[in-house]
C-alpha positions as semicolon CSV with decimal commas, in nm:
position;residue;x (nm);y (nm);z (nm)
1;M;-6,317;1,371;-2,319
2;F;-6,389;1,697;-2,480
3;K;-6,401;1,913;-2,809
4;K;-6,565;2,260;-2,867
5;T;-6,880;2,472;-2,777
6;I;-7,084;2,802;-2,686
7;V;-7,005;3,061;-2,415
8;K;-6,731;3,317;-2,485
9;L;-6,495;3,358;-2,191
10;A;-6,184;3,568;-2,174
11;A;-5,860;3,374;-2,142
12;P;-5,598;3,526;-1,916
13;V;-5,319;3,328;-2,079
14;A;-5,116;3,454;-2,371
15;V;-5,025;3,195;-2,630
16;G;-4,652;3,157;-2,597
17;A;-4,392;3,075;-2,340
18;L;-4,478;3,186;-1,988
19;A;-4,159;3,253;-1,805
20;L;-4,240;3,119;-1,456
21;G;-3,914;3,287;-1,357
22;L;-3,707;3,028;-1,545
23;T;-3,413;3,067;-1,779
24;A;-3,507;3,129;-2,143
25;C;-3,476;2,832;-2,375
26;G;-3,288;2,812;-2,700
27;D;-3,470;2,736;-3,027
28;D;-3,192;2,644;-3,264
29;G;-3,328;2,327;-3,423
30;G;-3,264;1,960;-3,356
31;D;-3,432;1,731;-3,105
32;S;-3,231;1,852;-2,808
33;A;-3,263;2,193;-2,650
34;S;-2,981;2,444;-2,675
35;G;-2,695;2,350;-2,444
36;G;-2,873;2,032;-2,337
37;D;-2,991;2,184;-2,010
38;S;-3,293;2,401;-2,090
39;Y;-3,626;2,265;-2,215
40;K;-3,997;2,335;-2,245
41;I;-4,311;2,138;-2,170
42;A;-4,622;2,247;-2,360
43;F;-4,991;2,217;-2,281
44;Q;-5,240;2,204;-2,568
45;G;-5,607;2,269;-2,504
46;P;-5,878;2,537;-2,503
47;L;-5,711;2,843;-2,351
48;S;-5,957;3,080;-2,514
49;G;-6,298;3,051;-2,675
50;D;-6,589;2,831;-2,585
51;N;-6,432;2,576;-2,350
52;V;-6,170;2,787;-2,177
53;A;-6,271;2,682;-1,824
54;L;-6,191;2,318;-1,899
55;G;-5,855;2,410;-2,049
56;Q;-5,763;2,635;-1,758
57;N;-5,824;2,351;-1,511
58;M;-5,551;2,146;-1,674
59;E;-5,316;2,430;-1,761
60;R;-5,301;2,536;-1,397
61;G;-5,210;2,183;-1,294
62;V;-4,924;2,180;-1,547
63;K;-4,793;2,519;-1,437
64;L;-4,812;2,429;-1,068
65;A;-4,604;2,115;-1,125
66;L;-4,340;2,317;-1,309
67;K;-4,331;2,587;-1,043
68;E;-4,288;2,332;-0,766
69;A;-4,012;2,156;-0,960
70;E;-3,832;2,488;-1,004
71;A;-3,858;2,561;-0,632
72;K;-3,725;2,217;-0,540
73;G;-3,426;2,274;-0,768
74;D;-3,304;1,917;-0,818
75;L;-3,387;1,854;-1,184
76;G;-3,043;1,936;-1,316
77;F;-3,188;2,141;-1,601
78;K;-3,424;2,432;-1,658
79;V;-3,783;2,393;-1,782
80;E;-4,024;2,651;-1,919
81;Y;-4,393;2,631;-1,998
82;L;-4,537;2,680;-2,347
83;A;-4,910;2,749;-2,389
84;V;-5,061;2,605;-2,708
85;D;-5,420;2,719;-2,760
86;D;-5,642;2,511;-2,990
87;Q;-5,972;2,649;-2,852
88;G;-6,091;2,289;-2,827
89;D;-6,149;2,299;-3,202
90;P;-6,020;2,024;-3,436
91;A;-5,988;2,281;-3,714
92;K;-5,740;2,481;-3,504
93;A;-5,560;2,186;-3,351
94;T;-5,300;2,126;-3,622
95;A;-5,177;2,485;-3,623
96;A;-5,161;2,477;-3,244
97;A;-4,963;2,153;-3,243
98;Q;-4,728;2,291;-3,508
99;K;-4,639;2,574;-3,271
100;A;-4,508;2,320;-3,022
101;I;-4,342;2,110;-3,292
102;D;-4,155;2,408;-3,438
103;D;-4,012;2,504;-3,100
104;K;-3,728;2,254;-3,074
105;S;-3,696;2,321;-2,703
106;V;-4,034;2,149;-2,644
107;M;-3,968;1,794;-2,532
108;A;-4,326;1,686;-2,452
109;L;-4,679;1,814;-2,482
110;V;-4,942;1,756;-2,213
111;G;-5,264;1,713;-2,413
112;P;-5,435;1,768;-2,644
113;A;-5,718;1,809;-2,398
114;F;-6,008;1,706;-2,623
115;S;-6,066;1,403;-2,843
116;G;-6,147;1,591;-3,166
117;P;-5,832;1,805;-3,157
118;T;-5,631;1,495;-3,066
119;N;-5,751;1,320;-3,381
120;S;-5,639;1,623;-3,581
121;A;-5,307;1,695;-3,411
122;A;-5,173;1,353;-3,310
123;P;-5,054;1,252;-3,660
124;L;-4,837;1,567;-3,681
125;L;-4,705;1,521;-3,329
126;G;-4,622;1,159;-3,408
127;R;-4,429;1,246;-3,721
128;A;-4,232;1,503;-3,522
129;G;-4,156;1,249;-3,250
130;L;-4,315;1,475;-2,989
131;T;-4,496;1,299;-2,706
132;A;-4,862;1,391;-2,659
133;I;-4,963;1,270;-2,313
134;S;-5,326;1,356;-2,253
135;P;-5,498;1,382;-1,914
136;S;-5,846;1,399;-2,067
137;A;-5,894;1,288;-2,430
138;T;-6,122;0,987;-2,381
139;N;-6,253;0,873;-2,721
140;P;-6,173;0,499;-2,730
141;T;-6,057;0,501;-3,093
142;L;-5,758;0,727;-3,025
143;T;-5,537;0,433;-2,926
144;E;-5,667;0,170;-3,168
145;G;-5,378;-0,007;-3,335
146;H;-5,129;0,250;-3,203
147;K;-5,223;0,468;-3,501
148;Y;-5,069;0,776;-3,339
149;A;-4,701;0,704;-3,286
150;T;-4,639;0,924;-2,979
151;F;-4,985;0,949;-2,819
152;L;-5,021;0,833;-2,458
153;R;-5,355;0,843;-2,277
154;G;-5,334;0,908;-1,902
155;V;-5,700;0,848;-1,821
156;P;-5,960;0,567;-1,859
157;N;-6,134;0,598;-2,195
158;D;-6,506;0,628;-2,263
159;N;-6,552;0,254;-2,277
160;A;-6,532;0,282;-1,899
161;Q;-6,728;0,608;-1,865
162;G;-7,015;0,505;-2,091
163;A;-7,036;0,165;-1,927
164;G;-7,041;0,330;-1,584
165;M;-7,337;0,547;-1,681
166;A;-7,527;0,243;-1,810
167;T;-7,448;0,041;-1,498
168;Y;-7,565;0,317;-1,265
169;Y;-7,893;0,363;-1,450
170;A;-7,955;-0,011;-1,468
171;K;-7,857;-0,121;-1,118
172;K;-7,901;0,186;-0,900
173;L;-8,180;0,391;-1,057
174;K;-8,358;0,094;-1,220
175;A;-8,427;0,294;-1,536
176;K;-8,657;0,135;-1,793
177;K;-8,622;0,380;-2,081
178;V;-8,332;0,619;-2,147
179;Y;-8,319;0,908;-2,390
180;L;-7,961;0,928;-2,521
181;L;-7,846;1,252;-2,684
182;D;-7,503;1,330;-2,831
183;D;-7,364;1,656;-2,970
184;K;-7,210;1,508;-3,289
185;T;-6,851;1,566;-3,170
186;D;-6,587;1,291;-3,160
187;Y;-6,620;1,290;-2,782
188;G;-6,998;1,294;-2,769
189;V;-7,054;1,028;-3,034
190;G;-6,791;0,800;-2,882
191;L;-6,936;0,828;-2,533
192;A;-7,294;0,781;-2,654
193;T;-7,202;0,472;-2,856
194;V;-7,058;0,297;-2,552
195;A;-7,345;0,405;-2,326
196;E;-7,602;0,281;-2,576
197;Q;-7,449;-0,064;-2,590
198;G;-7,433;-0,086;-2,211
199;L;-7,794;0,021;-2,173
200;K;-7,916;-0,229;-2,431
201;D;-7,712;-0,507;-2,276
202;A;-7,890;-0,430;-1,948
203;G;-8,228;-0,460;-2,119
204;I;-8,305;-0,088;-2,109
205;E;-8,497;0,070;-2,396
206;V;-8,299;0,347;-2,567
207;V;-8,420;0,644;-2,770
208;K;-8,117;0,795;-2,944
209;K;-8,079;1,136;-3,108
210;S;-7,793;1,359;-3,225
211;V;-7,816;1,738;-3,197
212;P;-7,512;1,946;-3,301
213;Q;-7,330;2,190;-3,078
214;K;-7,450;2,548;-3,077
215;T;-7,806;2,453;-3,161
216;P;-7,990;2,786;-3,128
217;D;-8,295;2,647;-2,948
218;Y;-8,329;2,317;-2,763
219;S;-8,705;2,353;-2,709
220;A;-8,802;2,092;-2,967
221;T;-8,552;1,839;-2,834
222;A;-8,667;1,898;-2,478
223;K;-9,029;1,837;-2,576
224;D;-8,922;1,522;-2,759
225;V;-8,758;1,395;-2,440
226;V;-9,074;1,457;-2,238
227;N;-9,299;1,302;-2,503
228;S;-9,077;0,992;-2,520
229;K;-9,179;0,907;-2,161
230;A;-8,815;0,825;-2,084
231;D;-8,745;0,806;-1,712
232;A;-8,377;0,892;-1,755
233;L;-8,154;1,091;-1,990
234;I;-7,788;1,087;-2,095
235;Y;-7,634;1,394;-2,256
236;A;-7,299;1,318;-2,426
237;G;-7,146;1,659;-2,487
238;Y;-7,016;1,975;-2,322
239;Y;-7,144;2,209;-2,055
240;Q;-7,204;2,505;-2,286
241;D;-7,479;2,311;-2,464
242;L;-7,600;2,109;-2,167
243;A;-7,675;2,434;-1,983
244;P;-7,934;2,575;-2,230
245;F;-8,065;2,224;-2,296
246;S;-8,122;2,161;-1,925
247;K;-8,313;2,490;-1,899
248;K;-8,544;2,385;-2,182
249;L;-8,592;2,044;-2,019
250;K;-8,702;2,213;-1,698
251;E;-8,941;2,441;-1,889
252;A;-9,084;2,139;-2,073
253;G;-9,159;1,964;-1,745
254;Y;-8,900;1,686;-1,754
255;T;-8,871;1,525;-1,410
256;G;-8,654;1,219;-1,480
257;A;-8,288;1,164;-1,402
258;G;-8,016;1,331;-1,608
259;I;-7,651;1,235;-1,641
260;S;-7,364;1,380;-1,844
261;G;-6,992;1,311;-1,870
262;D;-6,664;1,484;-1,800
263;G;-6,725;1,742;-2,072
264;S;-7,001;1,887;-1,854
265;N;-6,837;1,831;-1,517
266;D;-6,744;2,192;-1,449
267;M;-6,894;2,466;-1,234
268;K;-6,955;2,666;-1,552
269;F;-7,241;2,425;-1,619
270;V;-7,399;2,517;-1,287
271;E;-7,339;2,888;-1,338
272;L;-7,492;2,885;-1,686
273;A;-7,782;2,651;-1,612
274;G;-7,882;2,796;-1,275
275;D;-8,145;2,592;-1,092
276;A;-8,194;2,376;-1,402
277;A;-7,862;2,210;-1,314
278;E;-7,992;2,086;-0,979
279;N;-7,973;1,707;-0,929
280;W;-7,792;1,639;-1,256
281;Y;-7,541;1,356;-1,229
282;L;-7,196;1,408;-1,380
283;T;-6,930;1,144;-1,440
284;C;-6,554;1,168;-1,481
285;P;-6,251;0,938;-1,492
286;C;-6,115;1,185;-1,235
287;T;-6,157;1,213;-0,861
288;D;-6,226;1,531;-0,664
289;A;-5,883;1,659;-0,561
290;S;-6,041;1,856;-0,276
291;V;-6,191;1,542;-0,121
292;E;-5,948;1,255;-0,174
293;Q;-5,687;1,227;0,102
294;A;-5,400;1,172;-0,142
295;T;-5,463;1,501;-0,321
296;K;-5,552;1,732;-0,033
297;D;-5,208;1,896;-0,015
298;F;-5,217;1,948;-0,392
299;A;-5,564;2,102;-0,363
300;A;-5,447;2,340;-0,090
301;N;-5,145;2,448;-0,293
302;Y;-5,359;2,491;-0,604
303;Q;-5,609;2,703;-0,411
304;K;-5,327;2,918;-0,272
305;E;-5,171;2,965;-0,616
306;Y;-5,486;3,039;-0,818
307;N;-5,745;3,140;-0,556
308;V;-5,980;2,873;-0,689
309;A;-6,030;2,504;-0,617
310;P;-5,890;2,244;-0,858
311;G;-6,126;2,160;-1,143
312;T;-6,183;1,864;-1,371
313;Y;-5,848;1,703;-1,461
314;S;-5,638;1,963;-1,274
315;A;-5,475;1,695;-1,059
316;E;-5,433;1,454;-1,351
317;A;-5,254;1,720;-1,557
318;Y;-5,033;1,791;-1,254
319;D;-4,950;1,422;-1,220
320;L;-4,866;1,375;-1,587
321;T;-4,641;1,681;-1,588
322;N;-4,452;1,539;-1,292
323;M;-4,429;1,205;-1,473
324;V;-4,269;1,382;-1,770
325;L;-4,028;1,567;-1,540
326;E;-3,931;1,245;-1,363
327;Q;-3,846;1,074;-1,691
328;M;-3,651;1,377;-1,814
329;K;-3,453;1,373;-1,492
330;G;-3,391;1,002;-1,533
331;L;-3,244;1,051;-1,879
332;G;-2,988;1,287;-1,735
333;K;-2,848;1,629;-1,815
334;G;-2,778;1,680;-2,183
335;K;-2,943;1,350;-2,281
336;V;-3,304;1,462;-2,307
337;D;-3,450;1,460;-2,656
338;R;-3,795;1,392;-2,796
339;K;-3,730;1,034;-2,904
340;A;-3,560;0,930;-2,581
341;L;-3,831;1,092;-2,372
342;Y;-4,117;0,922;-2,556
343;T;-3,943;0,586;-2,523
344;A;-3,895;0,640;-2,150
345;L;-4,252;0,755;-2,092
346;S;-4,409;0,473;-2,291
347;K;-4,233;0,215;-2,072
348;A;-4,256;0,396;-1,738
349;T;-4,474;0,336;-1,436
350;Y;-4,539;0,645;-1,227
351;K;-4,720;0,667;-0,893
352;G;-4,906;0,997;-0,904
353;L;-5,142;1,156;-0,656
354;T;-5,451;1,049;-0,848
355;K;-5,350;0,704;-0,973
356;E;-5,062;0,490;-1,097
357;F;-4,983;0,569;-1,459
358;S;-4,856;0,322;-1,717
359;F;-4,939;0,249;-2,080
360;D;-4,985;-0,058;-2,295
361;E;-4,829;-0,110;-2,636
362;N;-5,094;0,115;-2,794
363;G;-5,040;0,400;-2,550
364;E;-5,360;0,316;-2,362
365;F;-5,403;0,367;-1,988
366;G;-5,504;0,045;-1,819
367;G;-5,733;0,171;-1,541
368;T;-6,113;0,177;-1,554
369;D;-6,225;0,372;-1,245
370;I;-6,505;0,622;-1,312
371;Y;-6,642;0,862;-1,049
372;L;-6,986;1,008;-0,997
373;Y;-7,077;1,363;-0,900
374;Q;-7,415;1,531;-0,851
375;V;-7,523;1,894;-0,850
376;K;-7,664;1,974;-0,507
377;A;-7,756;2,320;-0,381
378;G;-7,562;2,484;-0,662
379;K;-7,243;2,284;-0,605
380;I;-7,095;1,980;-0,775
381;A;-7,080;1,719;-0,499
382;Y;-6,847;1,420;-0,524
383;Q;-7,027;1,090;-0,469
384;G;-6,761;0,824;-0,526
385;N;-6,676;0,535;-0,757
386;I;-6,976;0,486;-0,986
387;N;-6,959;0,107;-0,998
388;E;-6,931;0,080;-0,621
389;L;-7,227;0,316;-0,581
390;A;-7,425;0,101;-0,825
391;G;-7,344;-0,208;-0,622
392;S;-7,147;-0,383;-0,894
């Protein structure tokens, strides 16, 4: 999933270590933390700037896992949280990753959140031996040939998401012609490429166009969609651009189906688009933590902690943080270092609330489940597994 976009939102999180009431960590060099019993786990993603809502969803999941582990008190060591803000921007991702790398107390990094920043930061993280375990970076090329030495993907990639979109349009909505638009980001282009192939394989005519993020006016593109006579549309990008685009589509008189991916699956899309968001389909390799039985306790605890429901990838970030903690605990007091932790994680199987996590030799997650949502009456309503809904 994910990269960078339009609406400016204030971030309530300072970049740096957030105490969470835990003992301060040493930073005296080497792979092991000072004294062998005090460590940090970082999260890298957009904690300010255009995509802050998506970053906050995951950050809160990470922090909740750490707080619960502290309260349980059986780890045998102390853990702090380190916020690493890349604003969802590949140009800022290396400096953000370096912040985590330079803090020798950091044993693992949850993230990067977006595909573009992952492409930028993963080489540095790999050279430093620091695990990057992402709950949301979905571009399929990130794991090709294990090119990033310490990158682990904890979510189905866009080969599954793009194929799910194509299957739903072909088998459920019986689309004949689809207008496919990407935002020129690593995420958007990757998702659109897979969707295009799936649509063509199903015999659906495709009109494809690329329009960069932060386009000042989507009027011309909206008119092009209407004039194409397409009965369905895929937007491969983020909510900050989908929102103004969907408004222009409504003004232009578009009445066909619209679907977008996990980069748009956030209530900020609905807030920004208003009634133009109504009936849009949204996909995600993530379930709704407020609906699934396995995650209901997590959702209640998250709501109590943050006074808001879990968002896209909140539960997945929570799960991956607990996976990291479990492997740290398994290594034992004084034996946790970056190399040992990556080795343990890369070979581990962990039963989380959302799914069972394990990785192949390239760091790829093996699952393929994609879920469908739809905006109804100003809310994002969970529909279920997209392939099951399509009857395949």
